[in-house]
C-alpha positions in Angstrom: 287.3 132.5 104.5 290.9 132.5 103.3 292.6 132.2 99.9 296.0 132.2 98.4 296.9 134.0 95.2 300.2 133.4 93.5 301.5 135.0 90.3 303.9 132.6 88.4 306.4 133.9 86.0 305.7 132.7 82.4 307.5 133.5 79.2 304.2 134.4 77.5 303.1 136.7 80.3 301.8 136.7 83.9 299.1 134.4 85.2 297.4 133.9 88.5 296.7 130.8 90.5 294.0 131.1 93.1 293.7 128.5 95.8 290.5 129.0 97.8 289.8 127.7 101.3 287.5 124.7 101.4 284.6 126.9 102.6 284.9 129.2 99.6 285.3 126.8 96.8 281.8 127.5 95.4 282.6 131.2 95.5 285.8 130.5 93.5 283.8 128.6 90.9 281.5 131.5 90.5 284.5 133.8 90.0 285.7 131.4 87.3 282.4 131.5 85.5 282.4 135.3 85.7 285.9 135.4 84.3 284.9 133.2 81.3 281.8 135.4 80.7 284.0 138.5 80.8 286.2 137.1 78.1 289.3 136.6 80.2 291.8 134.6 78.0 292.3 130.9 79.0 295.2 130.4 81.4 295.2 133.9 82.9 293.2 132.8 86.0 293.6 129.3 87.3 291.6 128.0 90.3 293.0 125.0 92.2 290.7 123.9 95.1 293.0 121.8 97.1 294.3 121.7 100.7 297.0 123.3 102.8 299.7 121.1 101.3 299.1 122.6 97.8 299.2 126.1 99.3 302.6 125.4 100.9 303.8 123.9 97.6 302.8 127.0 95.6 304.3 129.5 98.1 307.7 127.8 97.7 307.5 126.9 94.0 310.5 128.5 92.1 308.2 129.7 89.3 306.2 132.0 91.6 307.0 135.7 91.6 304.4 137.1 94.1 302.2 135.7 96.9 299.0 137.3 98.1 297.3 135.7 101.1 294.0 136.4 102.8 293.3 134.5 106.0 294.4 133.9 109.6 297.3 135.6 111.2 298.8 132.2 112.1 298.8 131.1 108.5 300.1 134.5 107.4 303.1 134.3 109.7 304.0 130.9 108.3 303.7 132.2 104.7 305.8 135.3 105.6 308.5 133.1 107.0 308.7 131.1 103.8 308.6 134.2 101.6 311.2 135.9 103.7 313.6 133.0 103.3 313.0 133.0 99.5 313.1 136.9 99.3 309.7 136.6 97.5 307.3 139.5 97.6 304.2 138.9 99.7 301.0 140.7 100.6 299.1 139.5 103.7 295.6 140.5 104.5 295.1 138.9 107.9 292.8 139.1 111.0 291.4 142.0 113.0 289.8 142.9 116.3 288.8 146.4 115.4 287.3 148.9 117.8 284.0 150.8 117.3 284.7 153.8 119.5 281.5 155.6 120.7 282.4 159.1 121.9 280.4 160.9 124.5 278.6 163.1 122.0 277.5 160.4 119.5 273.9 160.2 118.4 274.2 156.5 118.8 270.5 155.6 118.6 270.2 157.2 115.2 273.1 155.3 113.8 271.6 151.8 114.0 271.9 150.8 110.3 275.4 152.1 109.9 276.5 150.6 113.2 275.1 147.2 112.2 277.0 147.4 108.9 280.2 148.3 110.7 280.0 145.6 113.3 277.8 142.6 112.3 277.6 142.6 108.6 277.8 139.2 106.8 276.9 137.5 110.1 280.1 138.8 111.7 282.3 137.1 109.2 284.4 140.1 107.9 287.9 140.8 109.1 287.5 144.5 109.5 284.3 144.6 111.6 284.4 146.6 114.8 283.5 143.9 117.2 285.0 145.7 120.2 282.5 148.4 121.1 284.1 151.1 123.4 281.5 153.0 125.3 281.9 156.1 127.6 281.1 155.2 131.1 278.8 158.2 131.3 276.6 156.7 128.6 277.4 153.1 129.1 273.9 151.8 130.0 272.4 153.7 127.1 274.9 152.1 124.7 274.0 148.6 126.1 270.3 149.2 125.8 270.7 150.4 122.2 272.8 147.4 121.3 270.4 145.0 122.9 267.6 146.6 121.0 269.6 146.5 117.7 270.4 142.8 117.9 266.9 142.0 119.0 265.4 143.7 115.9 267.5 141.7 113.4 265.8 139.2 111.2 267.5 135.8 111.3 266.8 133.5 108.4 267.5 132.4 104.8 270.4 134.6 103.4 268.6 134.6 100.0 265.6 136.3 101.5 265.9 140.1 101.1 264.2 140.5 104.5 267.1 138.6 106.3 269.7 140.6 108.1 271.6 137.7 109.8 272.1 134.4 108.0 274.1 131.2 108.9 277.8 130.9 109.4 279.9 129.5 106.7 280.3 126.0 108.1 279.6 123.8 111.1 283.2 124.1 112.1 283.0 127.9 112.2 279.8 127.7 114.3 281.6 125.4 116.7 284.4 127.9 117.0 282.1 130.8 117.6 280.1 128.9 120.2 283.3 128.0 121.9 284.1 131.7 122.3 280.6 132.4 123.6 281.2 129.8 126.3 284.4 131.5 127.2 282.6 134.9 127.2 280.0 133.6 129.7 282.9 133.2 132.2 284.7 136.4 131.3 281.8 138.9 131.1 278.1 139.5 131.3 275.9 138.2 128.5 273.1 140.7 127.7 271.8 139.4 124.4 271.9 136.2 122.3 274.3 133.5 123.2 272.6 130.5 121.6 271.1 129.1 118.5 267.9 130.7 117.2 264.9 128.6 117.9 263.3 129.7 114.7 265.9 127.9 112.6 265.9 124.2 112.6 268.5 123.8 109.8 271.7 125.7 109.1 274.7 126.8 111.0 273.0 129.7 112.8 274.2 131.6 115.9 272.2 134.4 117.5 273.7 137.9 117.4 275.4 138.1 120.8 276.4 141.0 123.0 278.7 140.8 126.1 278.9 143.7 128.6 281.5 144.6 131.2 284.3 143.1 129.2 287.8 143.5 130.4 290.0 144.9 127.6 292.4 141.9 128.1 289.8 139.2 128.2 290.1 136.5 125.5 286.8 137.6 123.8 288.2 141.1 123.6 291.6 140.1 122.2 291.0 137.3 119.8 289.2 137.3 116.5 285.9 135.4 116.8 284.7 135.8 113.2 281.0 135.6 114.1 278.1 137.8 115.3 279.6 138.5 118.7 280.1 142.0 120.1 282.1 142.8 123.3 281.3 146.1 125.0 284.1 147.8 127.0 283.6 150.9 129.2 286.1 153.7 129.3 286.5 156.9 131.4 288.1 159.4 129.0 289.4 159.6 125.4 293.0 158.7 126.4 291.8 155.5 128.0 289.6 154.8 124.9 292.6 155.3 122.7 294.8 153.0 124.8 292.1 150.3 124.7 291.6 150.7 120.9 295.3 150.3 120.3 295.7 147.6 122.9 295.6 144.5 120.7 298.0 142.7 118.4 295.8 143.7 115.5 295.6 147.0 113.5 293.2 146.5 110.5 290.3 148.9 110.8 287.9 150.6 113.2 285.3 153.3 113.5 284.7 156.5 115.6 281.1 157.6 116.4 280.5 161.2 117.2 278.3 164.2 116.4 281.4 166.2 115.4 283.1 164.7 112.3 286.2 166.8 112.8 286.6 165.5 116.4 286.1 162.0 115.0 288.7 162.5 112.3 291.2 163.9 114.9 290.6 160.8 117.1 290.8 158.4 114.1 294.3 159.7 113.2 295.5 158.4 116.6 294.2 154.9 116.2 296.8 152.5 115.1 295.1 150.8 112.1 295.4 150.6 108.4 291.9 151.9 107.8 289.2 153.6 109.9 285.9 155.3 109.4 284.0 158.1 111.1 280.3 157.4 111.8 280.4 154.3 109.6 282.8 152.0 107.8 282.6 151.1 104.1 285.4 149.8 102.0 286.1 152.0 98.9 287.5 149.9 96.0 289.7 152.8 94.8 291.3 153.3 98.3 294.1 151.2 99.6 293.0 148.6 102.2 295.2 146.7 104.6 296.5 146.5 108.1 299.5 146.9 110.4 300.9 144.8 113.2 299.4 141.3 113.1 296.8 142.4 110.6 299.1 142.1 107.7 301.6 143.5 105.2 301.0 145.6 102.1 297.8 146.9 100.6 295.0 145.7 98.4 292.7 147.9 96.2 293.5 151.3 94.7 296.8 152.1 92.9 298.7 151.0 96.0 297.3 147.5 95.7 298.1 147.3 92.1 301.7 148.5 92.8 302.2 145.4 94.9 302.0 143.2 91.8 304.3 145.4 89.7 308.1 145.4 89.5 309.9 148.5 88.4 312.7 148.0 86.0 315.1 150.6 84.7 316.9 150.3 81.4 319.9 152.6 80.7 320.4 153.0 77.0 323.8 154.3 75.8 323.6 155.9 72.4 327.1 157.1 71.5 326.1 158.6 68.2 323.0 160.4 69.5 
């Protein structure tokens, strides 16, 4: 769920060292196989599956020119401190607690598939998911009913089965973490869907898609990244209050606005303090810059802006007296 990329300085050219988190080692090996099949020259990409100690060593190594980290905000802060002391360029793609803001004119019931993709995709294990659902008080019960119906219709099972919409979490440790937040949520709010392990799955690190209602904006489950299939529904009275709630976390990675009027949605989206946001859906575009503000990170990935973070501009002044 996290990885560290460092770009060492070599006389023969640049190379990349990728240190995956323990949970993503297999993914890293698949990336290595793909690189070999694509004909990437030996030594350009180097994958080192080791622990935190190696990551810290790489970040401070004098041969490193650039650090790029994807992972938790806590780890990102530690890396930023080291890079700041070394004056070493760093890109940080960190956590999020994005808001899915349902405006009072949204055709919410017709947006089920897009809403699922924006809030619960990959079993809730994506940093940009809108896990805080902000619902107008005038339509609050309707939103709750729609969400309850949505999570109840999801197929839980083998992630290799095309019919599956919710698979297991990445590790037993992550399931323990998510279940810990669900226990906290039972004390902070009202559980209206899920909250346990699916009875249909005897093996695997499964957690039922879970929805909490009547969540206080300052509650722990509304402020901290859970990284699992858990939605918190927060009521609001007007757009100004919705905006204040949406901006009222340490994070600023993504979000979505749901409305029948795309222009109204775009106008509202401009006021949300986040690096990216969608209207009536959220899908990353590989040619557009992606990244956050506040505790969600520094810099951008993807697009020309992401590439620029790995480039250094050098100016050469050439004096030709006889020209």
